C-alpha positions in Angstrom: -23.3 36.3 12.5 -22.4 33.6 10.0 -20.4 30.7 11.2 -17.7 29.2 8.7 -18.3 25.5 7.9 -15.7 23.1 8.9 -13.4 22.0 6.0 -14.6 18.9 4.7 -11.7 16.3 4.0 -12.7 13.4 2.0 -10.2 10.7 3.0 -9.8 7.9 0.8 -8.4 4.5 2.0 -9.1 0.8 1.1 -11.8 -1.4 2.6 -9.0 -3.5 4.0 -8.7 -4.3 8.0 -5.2 -2.6 8.2 -6.5 0.4 6.7 -9.7 0.3 8.8 -7.6 -0.3 11.9 -5.5 3.0 11.0 -8.6 5.0 10.7 -10.8 3.8 13.7 -9.7 7.0 15.7 -11.1 9.2 13.1 -14.1 7.0 12.2 -14.9 6.5 16.0 -14.3 10.2 17.1 -11.0 9.4 19.1 -9.5 12.5 17.5 -10.7 15.9 18.1 -10.6 18.3 15.2 -12.8 21.2 13.6 -12.5 19.4 10.2 -15.0 17.2 8.9 -13.6 13.7 7.5 -15.8 11.6 5.2 -14.4 8.2 4.6 -14.3 7.1 1.1 -13.6 3.3 0.9 -12.3 2.1 -2.8 -9.8 -0.7 -3.6 -5.9 1.0 -4.1 -6.2 0.8 -7.9 -9.2 3.0 -7.9 -7.6 5.4 -5.4 -4.4 5.7 -7.3 -6.4 6.7 -10.4 -8.3 9.3 -8.5 -5.0 10.8 -7.1 -4.1 11.4 -10.7 -7.1 13.7 -11.1 -6.6 15.2 -7.4 -10.1 14.1 -6.7 -9.8 13.7 -2.9 -8.4 16.0 -0.4 -6.6 13.0 1.3 -5.9 9.5 0.4 -4.0 6.5 0.5 -2.0 5.8 -2.5 0.5 3.3 -3.7 4.1 4.3 -3.3 4.4 3.7 -7.1 1.6 6.1 -7.9 3.0 8.9 -5.5 5.6 9.3 -8.3 2.9 10.4 -10.7 0.9 12.6 -8.0 3.8 14.3 -6.3 3.1 17.8 -7.6 -0.5 17.6 -6.3 -0.1 15.8 -3.2 2.1 16.3 0.0 3.4 12.8 1.4 2.7 12.3 5.1 5.0 10.6 7.5 2.2 8.8 9.0 0.0 5.9 7.7 2.7 4.3 5.5 2.6 0.5 4.8 6.1 -1.2 4.7 7.2 -4.8 4.5 9.9 -5.8 6.7 11.3 -8.7 4.9 7.8 -9.7 3.6 5.5 -8.1 1.0 4.1 -8.8 -2.5 4.8 -12.3 -3.7 4.5 -14.2 -6.7 2.8 -17.6 -6.3 1.6 -20.7 -8.2 -0.1 -23.8 -7.6 3.1 -25.9 -8.1 6.8 -24.8 -8.0 8.2 -22.9 -10.9 11.7 -22.4 -12.1 12.9 -18.9 -13.1 12.9 -19.9 -17.0 9.1 -21.1 -16.5 8.1 -18.0 -14.9 9.8 -16.1 -17.5 7.5 -17.9 -20.0 4.5 -17.1 -17.9 1.7 -14.6 -17.9 1.6 -13.2 -14.5 -1.7 -11.8 -12.8 -1.1 -8.3 -11.2 -3.4 -6.3 -9.0 -2.9 -3.0 -11.0 -0.4 -1.2 -13.0 -0.1 1.6 -10.5 0.4 -0.6 -7.4 3.8 -0.7 -5.5 3.8 -4.4 -6.0 4.0 -4.0 -9.9 6.8 -1.6 -9.6 8.8 -3.8 -7.3 7.9 -6.9 -9.6 9.5 -4.9 -12.5 12.7 -4.0 -10.7 12.9 -7.4 -9.4 12.4 -8.7 -13.0 15.1 -6.6 -14.1 17.7 -7.9 -11.4 16.7 -11.5 -12.2 16.8 -11.3 -16.1 19.4 -8.8 -16.9 17.4 -5.7 -17.0 15.1 -6.6 -20.0 11.6 -6.1 -19.2 10.3 -7.0 -22.7 9.5 -10.6 -21.7 7.7 -9.8 -18.5 4.0 -10.7 -19.5 1.3 -9.5 -17.0 -2.6 -9.1 -17.1 -4.4 -7.0 -14.4 -7.0 -9.0 -12.2 -8.5 -7.5 -9.1 -6.2 -8.3 -6.1 -8.8 -10.6 -4.3 -9.3 -12.5 -7.7 -5.9 -13.4 -8.4 -5.6 -16.7 -6.2 -9.2 -18.0 -7.4 -7.9 -17.4 -11.1 -4.9 -19.4 -10.3 -7.0 -22.2 -8.7 -9.1 -22.2 -11.9 -6.1 -22.6 -14.1 -6.8 -19.1 -15.8 -3.3 -18.0 -14.7 -0.1 -20.2 -13.8 1.3 -17.4 -11.5 0.1 -14.3 -9.7 1.5 -11.3 -7.8 -0.5 -11.2 -4.5 -1.0 -8.5 -2.0 -2.9 -8.0 1.4 -4.1 -10.9 3.4 -3.2 -13.5 0.4 0.4 -13.2 1.8 -1.1 -15.1 5.0 -3.6 -17.3 3.5 -1.9 -18.6 0.1 -0.7 -21.9 1.5 -4.1 -22.7 2.9 -5.4 -21.9 -0.6 -3.1 -24.6 -2.2 -0.3 -21.9 -3.5 3.5 -22.1 -3.3 5.8 -19.0 -2.9 7.8 -18.4 -6.1 9.3 -15.2 -5.2 8.9 -12.8 -2.4 9.4 -8.9 -3.0 9.9 -8.2 0.5 12.7 -10.5 1.1 14.3 -9.5 -2.2 14.2 -6.0 -1.5 15.7 -6.4 2.2 18.7 -8.4 0.9 19.1 -5.9 -2.3 19.1 -2.9 0.2 20.9 -4.1 3.2 17.7 -4.1 5.5 15.7 -1.4 4.2 11.8 -1.8 4.8 9.6 -2.3 1.5 7.5 0.6 0.6 4.1 -0.3 -0.3 1.6 2.5 0.6 1.4 6.0 1.9 -1.1 8.6 2.8 -1.0 12.0 1.3 -3.0 15.4 1.5 -3.5 17.9 -1.5 -1.2 20.8 -1.4 -3.7 23.3 -2.6 -5.5 23.2 0.8 -2.8 25.1 2.0 0.0 24.3 5.0 -2.4 24.7 7.8 -4.5 21.9 6.3 -1.5 19.7 5.5 -0.4 19.9 9.1 -3.8 19.2 10.6 -4.5 16.3 8.5 -1.3 15.1 9.3 -1.7 15.4 13.2 -5.2 13.8 12.8 -3.7 10.9 10.9 -1.0 10.4 13.4 -3.3 10.5 16.3 -5.9 8.0 14.6 -3.0 5.5 14.4 -1.8 6.1 17.9 -5.4 5.8 19.0 -5.8 2.3 17.2 -2.6 1.1 18.6 -3.5 2.4 22.2 -6.9 0.6 22.0 -5.9 -2.4 20.1 -9.0 -4.6 20.8 -11.5 -2.0 20.2 -9.8 -1.1 16.8 -9.2 -4.5 15.9 -13.0 -5.4 16.4 -13.9 -2.5 14.1 -11.3 -3.8 11.5 -12.6 -7.2 11.3 -15.6 -6.1 9.5 -13.3 -5.5 6.6 -11.2 -8.6 7.0 -12.8 -10.5 4.0 -13.7 -13.7 6.2 -10.1 -13.7 7.9 -10.3 -15.3 11.4 -9.5 -12.9 14.3 -6.0 -14.5 14.8 -5.1 -13.9 11.1 -6.3 -10.6 10.9 -4.7 -9.7 14.0 -1.4 -10.7 12.4 -2.0 -9.1 9.2 -2.9 -5.7 11.1 0.3 -6.1 12.9 2.5 -6.5 9.8 1.3 -3.4 8.4 0.1 -1.1 11.3 3.0 -0.4 13.9 5.4 2.2 14.9 6.6 2.7 11.5 2.9 3.1 10.5 2.9 6.2 13.1 6.1 7.5 11.9 8.0 6.0 8.8 11.2 7.1 10.3 14.4 8.0 8.3 14.8 4.5 6.8 11.3 4.6 5.6 11.9 7.8 3.8 15.1 6.8 2.6 13.4 3.5 1.2 10.8 5.2 -0.6 13.5 7.6 -2.2 15.5 4.7 -3.2 12.6 2.6 -4.7 11.5 5.6 -6.7 15.0 6.4 -7.8 15.5 3.1 -9.1 12.1 3.1 -10.8 13.0 6.6 -12.5 16.3 5.2 -13.6 14.6 2.2 -15.1 12.2 4.6 -17.0 9.3 3.3 -15.1 8.0 6.4 -13.2 8.9 10.0 -13.5 11.9 11.2 -11.6 10.4 13.2 -8.5 12.0 15.1 -5.2 10.3 13.3 -2.2 9.4 15.7 0.5 7.8 14.6 3.4 5.4 16.8 5.5 5.5 16.6 9.2 
């Protein structure tokens, strides 16, 4: 009698300590499932581009990119990254006035990143809605601060652990998307990344991948020391204390379940993006 091979889920996530922490449970067998999970580690810009093709069964994507792939992928309540008064920031070696920033080319980590969508919306708020003067150039996220240090750019939009280490690297904060968003929305968290699963796998697979994602996050939160030790190998030379702080910023109870304010924040961000003509209008449906 033939046995059916387990469904293989190629699971895309970034090689960052917060994602590694989230997926520790799945990577180390702490989650029981009949599915076979293969971890595919790529930078978020690559994962965003692959999601446009529907290449992976499940993947992390930027909330910005989700607007372009909502026809292919279901949004999960689990695994989301939000900033609570913090998030992507514009930095420079020296303080800049808004007029000086307006004349500056800003290094950005990718056109499909949530950071770039938020920069565009912030820019519209600051300068009366005109994006024609916003000058940007895509630079790999981990090369933005070195590029500013080498005077290749005056300012850059930083994400990931750069938000904790920028001062040590001689940078000053010019603007913080998390602070701006919290003030603009009356306290909503800033949507950054989400996890999705391909709809064509069928509702049973969507439910199972969602369960596995939730239990993997819970396993990490319940075995923090072990999960953090695993995550440190992806920490790009961060010390334990800084890595622990970074993981705590982006893997917490909201990551286990984004909650209604998380759903509201995603819908609002994409609504504002659509009204500005920056993303297609989509109905945001969240799988359980």
